[in-house]
Every structure is written in C-alpha cells, then in structure tokens.
KEKE-3310 file (N, C-alpha, C; in steps of 0.2 Angstrom, whole numbers, plus 5000, padded with zeros to 4 digits):
npx = (5519:5503:5489:5478:5459:5445:5424:5415:5406:5399:5397:5389:5391:5401:5415:5434:5446:5458:5473:5488:5507:5519:5531:5539:5550:5565:5578:5591:5594:5610:5616:5614:5610:5600:5581:5570:5554:5537:5522:5508:5488:5478:5461:5445:5433:5429:5421:5431:5437:5457:5464:5470:5479:5486:5491:5501:5509:5511:5520:5530:5537:5546:5556:5571:5576:5581:5575:5573:5566:5555:5552:5548:5538:5528:5527:5519:5508:5502:5501:5493:5481:5478:5476:5463:5456:5452:5441:5448:5468:5476:5493:5507:5524:5536:5548:5563:5573:5590:5607:5605:5594:5574:5563:5548:5536:5523:5509:5498:5483:5466:5451:5444:5431)
npy = (5248:5239:5245:5232:5235:5233:5233:5239:5231:5232:5247:5257:5255:5259:5246:5240:5233:5223:5219:5211:5206:5199:5195:5206:5212:5226:5234:5241:5258:5263:5255:5243:5232:5220:5224:5221:5215:5218:5223:5231:5234:5243:5247:5257:5255:5264:5268:5259:5241:5235:5222:5206:5199:5208:5218:5210:5206:5220:5221:5213:5219:5228:5222:5224:5236:5250:5258:5270:5267:5277:5280:5272:5269:5276:5279:5265:5268:5280:5277:5266:5274:5281:5271:5265:5275:5275:5281:5279:5278:5268:5263:5252:5250:5236:5234:5222:5221:5230:5232:5231:5239:5244:5250:5256:5260:5270:5278:5289:5292:5302:5304:5318:5326)
npz = (5007:5005:5015:5018:5019:5025:5027:5041:5051:5059:5062:5066:5081:5092:5096:5102:5095:5097:5093:5095:5090:5091:5085:5078:5070:5065:5061:5070:5066:5068:5074:5066:5071:5075:5079:5092:5092:5105:5095:5097:5093:5095:5091:5090:5078:5064:5052:5041:5043:5049:5039:5043:5039:5029:5038:5046:5034:5032:5042:5041:5032:5041:5043:5038:5039:5045:5059:5074:5089:5092:5081:5074:5077:5081:5066:5062:5066:5059:5047:5050:5053:5041:5034:5039:5047:5058:5074:5087:5091:5097:5096:5104:5105:5111:5114:5114:5125:5126:5126:5142:5142:5143:5130:5129:5119:5116:5107:5103:5093:5092:5085:5078:5086)
capx = (5518:5495:5487:5469:5452:5436:5420:5418:5402:5395:5398:5383:5393:5409:5422:5439:5450:5465:5478:5498:5511:5524:5536:5543:5557:5566:5588:5594:5599:5615:5622:5613:5609:5591:5577:5564:5546:5528:5519:5501:5489:5473:5458:5440:5435:5425:5418:5434:5444:5462:5463:5474:5485:5490:5496:5505:5513:5515:5526:5536:5541:5552:5563:5576:5574:5583:5571:5574:5561:5549:5551:5546:5531:5523:5525:5515:5500:5502:5500:5489:5476:5478:5472:5457:5453:5448:5438:5451:5470:5482:5500:5515:5532:5537:5555:5568:5582:5595:5613:5603:5589:5571:5560:5540:5534:5515:5507:5492:5476:5459:5447:5441:5424)
capy = (5243:5244:5237:5232:5235:5230:5237:5238:5226:5237:5257:5259:5251:5259:5242:5243:5229:5223:5215:5209:5206:5197:5194:5214:5216:5230:5233:5247:5263:5266:5249:5237:5226:5217:5227:5214:5221:5216:5228:5232:5239:5245:5252:5260:5258:5268:5265:5252:5239:5234:5215:5204:5197:5212:5219:5207:5207:5225:5222:5210:5225:5233:5216:5227:5243:5255:5262:5271:5263:5281:5286:5267:5265:5282:5277:5261:5272:5287:5273:5260:5278:5285:5267:5264:5282:5275:5283:5280:5270:5267:5257:5252:5246:5235:5233:5220:5224:5229:5237:5233:5244:5240:5253:5254:5266:5275:5286:5288:5296:5302:5307:5325:5327)
capz = (5006:5007:5021:5014:5025:5022:5029:5047:5050:5064:5062:5072:5087:5097:5098:5102:5092:5103:5091:5097:5087:5096:5081:5075:5071:5061:5061:5073:5061:5071:5074:5061:5075:5073:5084:5091:5100:5103:5091:5102:5090:5100:5090:5090:5070:5060:5043:5040:5049:5044:5036:5048:5034:5025:5044:5046:5028:5033:5049:5041:5029:5042:5045:5037:5036:5053:5062:5079:5090:5091:5073:5069:5081:5075:5059:5061:5069:5054:5043:5051:5054:5035:5030:5042:5047:5068:5079:5091:5090:5100:5095:5109:5103:5118:5112:5117:5129:5121:5133:5147:5142:5137:5127:5128:5115:5116:5103:5102:5088:5092:5081:5080:5086)
cpx = (5509:5491:5479:5465:5447:5430:5418:5408:5397:5397:5395:5385:5400:5411:5426:5442:5455:5470:5486:5503:5516:5530:5539:5548:5558:5576:5587:5598:5606:5619:5621:5613:5600:5590:5573:5560:5542:5526:5512:5496:5480:5468:5449:5439:5431:5419:5421:5438:5450:5461:5468:5481:5492:5493:5504:5510:5518:5521:5531:5541:5547:5557:5568:5578:5578:5580:5575:5567:5555:5548:5545:5538:5528:5523:5522:5508:5498:5500:5496:5481:5475:5474:5467:5455:5448:5445:5445:5458:5473:5489:5506:5516:5534:5544:5558:5572:5588:5602:5608:5596:5583:5565:5552:5540:5527:5514:5498:5486:5471:5457:5442:5434:5420)
cpy = (5244:5238:5240:5234:5233:5233:5234:5237:5229:5243:5260:5261:5255:5250:5243:5234:5230:5217:5215:5205:5204:5196:5199:5212:5221:5231:5242:5252:5266:5258:5242:5231:5224:5219:5222:5216:5217:5222:5226:5234:5238:5250:5253:5259:5262:5265:5259:5247:5235:5224:5212:5202:5204:5217:5217:5207:5215:5227:5219:5216:5230:5228:5221:5234:5246:5260:5264:5265:5267:5282:5278:5265:5270:5282:5274:5262:5277:5280:5268:5267:5283:5279:5266:5270:5280:5280:5284:5276:5272:5261:5259:5247:5245:5230:5229:5223:5226:5237:5238:5237:5243:5247:5253:5260:5270:5280:5283:5294:5294:5305:5313:5322:5329)
cpz = (5008:5011:5019:5021:5020:5028:5037:5048:5055:5066:5067:5080:5090:5101:5098:5100:5094:5094:5093:5091:5089:5093:5075:5076:5064:5065:5066:5068:5065:5072:5069:5064:5074:5081:5086:5098:5098:5100:5097:5096:5092:5095:5089:5081:5069:5056:5041:5045:5046:5042:5039:5043:5031:5035:5045:5043:5031:5038:5046:5035:5032:5045:5047:5037:5045:5051:5070:5082:5093:5088:5071:5074:5080:5068:5059:5063:5063:5048:5044:5052:5045:5032:5031:5045:5054:5070:5084:5088:5093:5099:5098:5104:5111:5114:5116:5120:5126:5124:5138:5148:5139:5134:5125:5124:5116:5114:5104:5096:5089:5086:5081:5079:5080)
residu = (MET:ILE:LEU:ASP:THR:PHE:PRO:ASN:PRO:ASN:PRO:GLU:ARG:ASP:TYR:ARG:ILE:ASP:MET:THR:CYS:PRO:GLU:PHE:THR:CYS:VAL:CYS:PRO:LYS:THR:GLY:GLN:PRO:ASP:PHE:ALA:GLU:ILE:ARG:VAL:SER:TYR:VAL:PRO:ASP:GLN:THR:CYS:VAL:GLU:LEU:LYS:SER:LEU:LYS:ILE:TYR:LEU:TRP:SER:TYR:ARG:ASP:GLN:GLY:ALA:PHE:HIS:GLU:ALA:VAL:THR:ASN:ARG:ILE:LEU:ASP:ASP:LEU:VAL:THR:ALA:VAL:ALA:PRO:ARG:SER:MET:THR:VAL:THR:GLY:ALA:PHE:ASN:VAL:ARG:GLY:GLY:ILE:THR:THR:VAL:VAL:THR:VAL:HIS:HIS:GLN:LYS:PRO:LEU)
# end
C-alpha cells in the first residue's frame, strides 16, 4: 500500500499534526479473532505531509492481516516515516480489551539533527 504525500505548505516552521483513527482493525495471529484499536499519529512534518485518504486506505489494509499489537504499531510508524520523513513522529496503538487486558503501544521517531 502506497502512502501518498503532498508538499508541506510551511516547511520553515515546526508545527504538529495530530490524527486519530478510531476504527483500526487487524487480526490476532494466534486466534484469528479481530483486534480493534484507536491509532493515533502525531508528527512534525519536514518537507512532506501524509495525505489523509491514503492513510485511511493504508490502515484499512490491516483489516485481515494477522499482527501482534507491538509489531503492527511499529510497522505503521516505519511506513509513515519512510513515506514522509518527518522531523518527529509518534504512533500510539490503543487496543481494546481482549481477555481482560488492554494494550497501549507507543513508538517514536526523531530525525537526527
């Protein structure tokens, strides 16, 4: 899945973009049961920004994929960093309760100075 981007309209300025995707789903690789989560992306763009429709379609692509919470959250960060090369980015996966346990995975990227 390709994440589309567009030029940052103000690359000379640091500003934060926050996106919340409350309907993320993937599948537990052990049981095959669906996992539901809210994915939150927060980043300071550099030269490009992620286009929202492509982000939505990208996240939908996980719907039938088996993935552990930790792995899928890290992969989303890696794919977004590859696409937009932000100054900094944090992705949080807040997974709904499963077996009495709620999981929140937070991963961060910081562009080297």
